[in-house]
C-alpha positions in Angstrom: 0.0 0.0 0.0 2.8 2.4 0.9 4.5 1.9 -2.5 1.3 2.9 -4.3 1.1 6.1 -2.3 4.7 6.9 -3.1 4.1 6.4 -6.8 1.0 8.6 -6.8 3.0 11.3 -4.8 5.8 11.1 -7.3 3.4 11.4 -10.3 1.7 14.4 -8.8 5.0 16.1 -8.0 6.3 15.4 -11.5 3.1 16.8 -13.1 3.5 20.0 -11.1 7.1 20.4 -12.0 6.4 19.8 -15.7 3.6 22.4 -15.6 5.9 25.0 -13.9 8.7 24.3 -16.5 6.2 24.7 -19.3 5.4 28.1 -17.9 9.1 29.1 -17.7 9.7 28.6 -14.0 12.9 26.6 -13.4 14.0 27.9 -10.0 12.3 29.2 -6.9 14.3 31.1 -4.4 17.5 29.9 -5.9 16.5 26.2 -5.7 15.8 23.8 -8.6 12.2 22.6 -8.7 13.2 19.0 -7.9 14.7 20.3 -4.6 11.5 21.8 -3.4 8.9 20.1 -1.2 5.4 19.3 -2.6 4.0 22.2 -0.5 6.4 24.7 -2.0 5.7 23.4 -5.5 2.0 23.7 -4.9 2.4 27.3 -3.7 4.2 28.2 -7.0 1.7 26.2 -9.1 -1.3 28.0 -7.5 0.4 31.4 -7.9 0.9 30.7 -11.6 -2.6 29.4 -12.1 -4.1 32.5 -10.4 -2.0 34.9 -12.5 
């Protein structure tokens, strides 16, 4: 069960990163997107969607 949750988490995270990259966002506060937590990625994603 845990493995399925990890896979779903990774897919969601990858989808958010892909969306941000498609919108020209490659770094946040000097960090690469893959270095950010899901929470930080979601904040950037929501900010972009609301712009």
